[in-house]
C-alpha positions as MATLAB code, in Angstrom:
seq = 'MHSTQLGLLALALGILLGVAVTLVVVLAFRARERALREQSRAVPPALIAALDVIDDASAIIDASGAVVAVSAPGTWLGLTPGQGLHEAELRELVKAARLGGGAQTQTMRIRRGRISDESRLVVARAARIADRLTLLIVRDISEQERLQQMRQDFIANTSHELKTPVGAIGLLAEAMDSASDDPDQVRRFAGRMSAEARRLGELTARIMNLSKLQAADELTEVGDVAIDEVVAAAIEQYQVQAGSAEVVLVRGGDRGLHVRGSATILVEALGNLIANAIAYSPRGSRVGIGVRGTVEAVEIAVTDQGIGIAEADQQRVFERFYRADQARSRRTGGTGLGLAIVKHAVSRHGGEVRLWSQPERGSTFTIRLPRTDAPLVGDSTGRRKKKGSRAVNAA';
ca = [
      88.143   30.749   46.755;
      91.352   31.482   48.620;
      91.949   30.147   51.848;
      91.721   33.456   53.757;
      88.504   34.208   52.385;
      86.826   30.942   53.733;
      88.057   31.253   57.180;
      86.524   34.623   57.081;
      83.334   33.498   55.932;
      83.698   30.713   58.484;
      84.069   33.416   61.149;
      81.265   34.990   60.293;
      78.988   32.215   60.359;
      80.516   31.454   63.693;
      79.573   34.710   65.040;
      75.936   34.894   63.587;
      75.694   31.379   64.695;
      76.940   32.119   68.299;
      74.488   35.322   68.251;
      71.518   33.467   67.202;
      72.083   31.054   70.193;
      72.485   33.692   72.305;
      69.502   35.505   71.487;
      67.789   31.991   72.132;
      68.995   31.507   75.497;
      68.042   34.965   75.899;
      64.799   34.871   75.190;
      64.373   31.321   76.939;
      65.128   32.937   79.951;
      62.840   35.725   79.686;
      59.865   33.571   78.894;
      60.597   31.442   81.726;
      60.859   34.582   84.021;
      57.553   35.892   82.859;
      55.982   32.536   83.277;
      57.005   32.460   86.812;
      55.463   36.041   87.350;
      52.490   35.117   85.839;
      52.555   31.648   88.021;
      53.210   33.761   90.897;
      50.400   35.875   90.198;
      47.951   33.136   89.932;
      45.733   32.704   93.055;
      44.386   29.438   93.441;
      40.727   29.185   93.299;
      40.411   27.819   96.953;
      42.309   30.640   98.084;
      40.111   33.172   96.533;
      36.899   31.546   97.855;
      38.635   31.417  101.522;
      38.738   35.423  101.129;
      34.999   35.629  100.294;
      34.256   34.032  103.914;
      36.792   36.420  105.893;
      34.674   39.718  107.400;
      37.950   41.564  107.574;
      39.179   43.353  104.813;
      41.785   41.234  103.182;
      44.040   40.692  100.291;
      46.926   38.581   98.579;
      50.172   40.435   97.758;
      52.555   39.109   95.182;
      56.545   39.727   95.359;
      56.358   43.067   93.524;
      53.601   44.130   96.133;
      51.041   44.416   93.823;
      47.525   42.960   94.933;
      46.319   40.103   92.900;
      43.603   39.383   94.555;
      40.946   41.309   97.304;
      37.978   40.325   99.426;
      34.935   42.644   99.475;
      35.336   44.355  102.502;
      38.829   45.404  101.298;
      37.542   47.729   99.187;
      37.302   50.195  101.859;
      40.858   50.330  102.185;
      41.035   51.404   98.683;
      42.815   48.175   97.546;
      42.475   47.460   93.962;
      43.817   44.270   92.019;
      46.989   44.962   90.039;
      47.763   47.950   91.990;
      50.131   48.190   94.958;
      49.543   49.172   98.667;
      49.257   53.009   99.034;
      49.631   52.749  102.909;
      53.602   52.767  103.658;
      52.950   51.072  106.961;
      51.059   48.392  105.215;
      53.620   47.658  102.761;
      56.751   47.813  105.282;
      54.572   44.744  106.966;
      53.930   42.804  103.986;
      57.773   42.930  103.210;
      58.604   41.961  106.620;
      56.222   38.973  106.569;
      57.579   38.066  103.225;
      61.554   38.165  104.155;
      61.122   36.891  107.604;
      58.769   34.411  106.804;
      56.569   34.345  109.777;
      53.387   36.086  110.751;
      53.648   39.778  111.280;
      51.051   41.969  113.281;
      50.990   45.632  114.062;
      48.326   48.144  115.311;
      48.297   51.746  113.038;
      46.083   54.257  111.843;
      45.761   54.345  107.931;
      43.375   56.571  106.007;
      39.980   55.448  104.705;
      40.389   54.633  101.032;
      43.019   57.242   98.818;
      41.074   60.018   98.755;
      39.388   60.443  102.425;
      41.069   62.122  105.326;
      39.221   60.166  107.680;
      41.563   58.023  109.488;
      40.899   54.390  111.025;
      42.673   52.346  114.020;
      43.183   48.773  112.477;
      45.202   45.576  113.611;
      46.988   44.665  110.257;
      48.464   40.848  110.159;
      50.551   39.711  107.140;
      51.922   35.883  106.743;
      53.515   34.559  103.752;
      51.377   31.869  102.294;
      53.814   30.806   99.194;
      56.995   31.523   97.835;
      55.393   34.665   96.163;
      52.419   35.408   97.843;
      51.382   37.119  101.178;
      48.239   37.207  102.834;
      47.220   40.453  104.191;
      43.969   40.875  106.589;
      43.418   44.417  108.267;
      40.647   44.251  110.876;
      39.208   47.792  111.933;
      38.876   48.210  115.549;
      37.716   52.035  115.405;
      34.514   50.948  116.790;
      35.731   49.558  119.879;
      38.163   52.419  120.635;
      34.986   54.733  120.384;
      33.426   52.383  123.124;
      36.067   52.243  125.337;
      36.646   55.571  125.137;
      32.721   56.011  125.988;
      33.446   53.604  128.850;
      36.146   55.768  130.082;
      34.318   59.131  129.670;
      31.175   57.687  131.399;
      33.301   56.526  134.369;
      35.313   59.847  134.555;
      31.972   62.240  134.192;
      30.067   60.005  136.447;
      32.700   60.149  139.453;
      32.941   64.015  138.768;
      28.927   64.562  139.192;
      28.706   62.230  142.094;
      31.523   64.206  143.925;
      29.430   67.136  144.259;
      26.427   66.369  146.083;
      28.639   63.890  148.233;
      30.910   66.156  148.984;
      28.095   68.991  149.575;
      26.632   66.256  152.033;
      29.455   65.871  153.733;
      30.325   69.951  154.415;
      26.600   70.193  155.418;
      26.969   67.133  157.965;
      30.050   68.956  159.354;
      28.154   72.232  159.583;
      25.166   70.916  161.361;
      27.593   69.430  163.685;
      28.989   72.770  164.572;
      25.649   74.684  164.810;
      24.133   71.904  166.859;
      23.054   74.485  169.695;
      21.370   76.570  167.182;
      17.876   74.970  165.951;
      17.453   77.428  162.890;
      20.609   76.705  161.478;
      20.165   73.038  161.774;
      16.702   73.017  160.232;
      18.217   75.175  157.174;
      21.410   72.627  157.061;
      19.128   69.853  156.997;
      17.291   71.117  154.192;
      19.943   71.609  152.121;
      21.295   67.891  152.883;
      18.098   66.713  151.927;
      17.935   68.701  148.565;
      21.574   67.113  147.931;
      20.093   63.610  148.972;
      17.345   63.795  146.633;
      19.825   65.199  143.713;
      22.228   62.370  144.283;
      19.325   59.909  144.663;
      18.021   61.247  140.989;
      21.782   60.945  139.470;
      21.866   57.560  140.427;
      18.482   56.419  139.351;
      19.235   58.023  135.885;
      22.996   56.641  135.470;
      21.168   53.157  136.470;
      18.263   53.864  134.148;
      20.740   55.151  131.178;
      22.842   52.243  131.751;
      20.373   49.373  131.256;
      19.072   51.268  128.103;
      22.749   51.238  126.435;
      23.282   47.478  127.721;
      20.305   45.835  126.296;
      20.319   44.974  122.749;
      16.060   45.635  122.570;
      13.371   45.836  125.007;
      12.584   43.302  127.351;
       8.841   44.312  127.991;
       7.262   45.285  124.967;
       3.444   45.856  124.169;
       0.670   48.103  122.752;
       1.243   51.747  124.206;
      -1.428   54.550  123.728;
      -0.018   57.651  123.131;
      -2.566   59.377  125.034;
      -1.865   57.530  128.235;
       2.061   58.293  127.632;
       1.337   61.971  127.313;
      -1.177   62.233  129.932;
       0.716   60.487  132.571;
       4.296   62.567  131.322;
       1.975   65.853  132.062;
       0.871   64.833  135.313;
       3.954   63.777  136.521;
       5.598   67.474  135.975;
       2.336   69.342  136.562;
       3.503   70.702  140.205;
       6.719   71.507  138.481;
       5.186   73.291  136.034;
       3.215   75.355  138.574;
       6.140   76.260  140.636;
       7.831   77.565  137.737;
       4.471   79.519  136.830;
       4.807   77.356  133.129;
       1.293   76.490  131.409;
       1.605   72.839  130.191;
      -0.640   72.677  126.805;
      -1.567   69.358  125.457;
      -2.831   69.412  121.504;
      -2.882   67.273  118.174;
      -4.053   63.652  117.657;
      -5.507   61.178  119.493;
      -6.264   57.274  119.531;
      -2.626   56.605  118.332;
      -0.534   53.814  119.351;
       2.981   52.492  119.248;
       4.502   48.894  120.247;
       7.091   49.551  123.130;
       7.283   50.070  126.879;
       5.018   52.703  128.314;
       7.298   53.202  131.277;
      10.425   53.956  129.167;
       8.422   56.295  126.913;
       6.787   58.239  129.635;
      10.338   58.759  131.497;
      11.483   59.932  127.984;
       8.623   62.247  127.439;
       8.677   63.486  130.728;
      12.657   64.396  130.492;
      11.561   66.647  127.792;
       8.679   68.551  129.541;
      10.969   68.661  132.330;
      13.697   70.594  130.589;
      11.075   72.883  128.710;
       9.883   73.721  132.298;
      13.337   74.214  133.320;
      14.523   76.554  130.385;
      11.431   78.658  130.111;
      10.585   81.741  131.944;
       7.998   82.564  134.031;
       4.160   83.123  132.301;
       5.170   81.179  129.204;
       3.828   77.904  127.722;
       5.025   74.603  126.811;
       3.170   72.781  124.479;
       3.056   69.127  123.884;
       1.646   68.381  120.633;
       0.859   64.885  118.900;
       0.596   64.200  115.314;
       0.004   60.746  113.387;
       0.718   60.045  109.940;
       0.459   56.779  107.622;
       3.720   55.414  108.993;
       4.824   57.273  112.131;
       3.598   58.855  115.607;
       5.451   62.305  116.431;
       5.267   63.712  119.468;
       6.568   67.426  119.748;
       7.713   69.677  122.972;
       7.654   73.014  122.411;
       8.917   75.640  124.766;
       9.529   79.312  124.813;
      12.697   79.477  126.639;
      16.157   80.385  125.956;
      17.252   78.130  122.943;
      19.944   76.552  122.165;
      23.273   77.447  120.100;
      23.753   75.568  116.660;
      27.493   74.699  118.335;
      25.604   72.791  121.131;
      22.832   71.316  119.463;
      24.944   68.055  117.818;
      26.005   67.575  121.437;
      23.032   68.201  123.840;
      22.376   64.464  123.554;
      25.495   63.380  125.144;
      25.945   62.383  128.708;
      26.417   64.903  131.275;
      26.871   67.535  128.433;
      25.178   71.105  129.928;
      24.386   73.868  127.070;
      24.140   76.296  129.689;
      26.372   75.025  132.693;
      25.082   77.889  135.048;
      21.719   77.045  134.135;
      21.743   73.494  134.752;
      23.651   73.896  138.331;
      20.703   76.316  139.395;
      18.093   73.738  138.122;
      19.738   71.084  139.737;
      19.850   69.281  136.085;
      21.969   66.024  135.980;
      22.700   66.156  131.954;
      21.440   62.750  131.232;
      17.743   63.565  130.474;
      18.464   63.921  126.687;
      20.876   61.059  126.793;
      18.015   58.793  128.325;
      15.538   60.029  125.636;
      17.723   59.386  123.018;
      18.649   55.959  123.837;
      14.643   55.218  124.898;
      13.383   56.204  121.196;
      16.141   54.442  119.832;
      15.200   51.320  121.579;
      11.976   51.911  120.120;
      13.118   52.083  116.599;
      12.672   55.684  116.347;
      14.459   58.945  116.329;
      14.460   62.574  118.231;
      14.871   65.547  116.318;
      15.658   69.196  117.794;
      14.787   72.486  116.473;
      16.049   75.676  118.259;
      17.081   79.484  118.145;
      18.691   81.385  120.665;
      16.070   83.273  122.559;
      13.135   81.895  120.640;
      12.832   78.448  122.131;
      13.130   74.838  121.350;
      11.258   72.068  120.060;
      12.032   68.390  120.736;
      10.137   66.082  118.311;
      10.338   62.274  119.144;
       9.302   60.212  116.090;
       8.328   56.629  116.689;
       6.875   53.400  114.115;
       3.313   53.872  114.270;
       1.216   50.412  114.966;
      -2.808   49.545  114.638;
      -4.630   50.403  117.741;
      -5.111   46.972  119.592;
      -8.036   44.768  119.135;
     -10.095   44.416  122.901;
     -13.511   42.395  123.154;
     -16.632   44.455  123.433;
     -19.875   43.310  125.419;
     -21.084   41.293  122.601;
     -18.073   38.886  122.806;
     -16.653   40.332  119.376;
     -13.333   41.845  118.896;
     -12.771   45.659  117.605;
     -10.108   47.803  117.430;
      -9.815   50.357  120.284;
      -9.262   53.987  119.468;
      -9.805   55.631  116.301;
      -7.794   57.704  113.908;
      -9.909   60.767  114.368;
      -7.787   63.904  114.766;
      -9.329   65.795  118.156;
      -8.580   69.276  119.381;
      -7.804   69.298  122.800;
];
């Protein structure tokens, strides 16, 4: 073999050897990078356990922006391990925390999941917890926002409603002063002042009652309540109003039923329904108060033959100060709080209130409460027996 051939062979072997070494080095680097990536996605078990005790939605994000672990509450955000964050604002927050090194906090509105259009107000906080891992915590404050808006609306509505009787009393006082030499005018203005004062007192009392119902987590005074006594007391309370409006109150249905709760609150709630039924019923009509007992519940329905409620208003009539018929409410002196009190009173008793209505055909409001057995009382022989029965009696 000539020296030239030997040189070419050596050169070829050198090239092959160099290529092999290069491939080994490249493969080694790639293996190292893959190991680092796998290591960066590996979350310590203690950290995963910590996610399970966080009430807020939380997730651990790697350097590529992918979710590597997520807490159970984080599912409402649509966070899925192995996938990226679909909210651009969350991605930017995590990126800022990873690059800046410090915790980043931002209030934002994000969608609930990937498909839903419902937006939620959240406070998101991101902090780097390792070289390639970032912790993201998202707290939903939508309910706090709603409650704050309710408080603001309540204050605004209350201020607006109180202005009317207070302003009327002031104007009537000035009118009385101007007509001091006319006894008939003075008596007329005094009568109107008394009416406005009563309206102001009623509005103030209802605001206080509603505030108490909303503030208390549960009823403070609970006992066995006889539905017969609640219905009788509520009807008696509004017999005069019904007579003046030429409306007949009719009681029917089951008797001897009992619930647990506050008789005073239930009488007020049922009385509000009866008062509304009278106010919105034509003269010569009837308002029915029917009671029905099932195995689990007691239902008290108040049915009128009045003007009814439009379907668009039926979902809002239980809101504070909402009136489906503004002009009629002003004439009848309604405060717009009666049905709100009914809703909260029934809710505090673990029940619900339902509405059926059609314009010009009337309305039926049904209070549904959990039923209890009749209370035990002592008889003349010293033994204890159940008071009342579950027989159905026609009124």
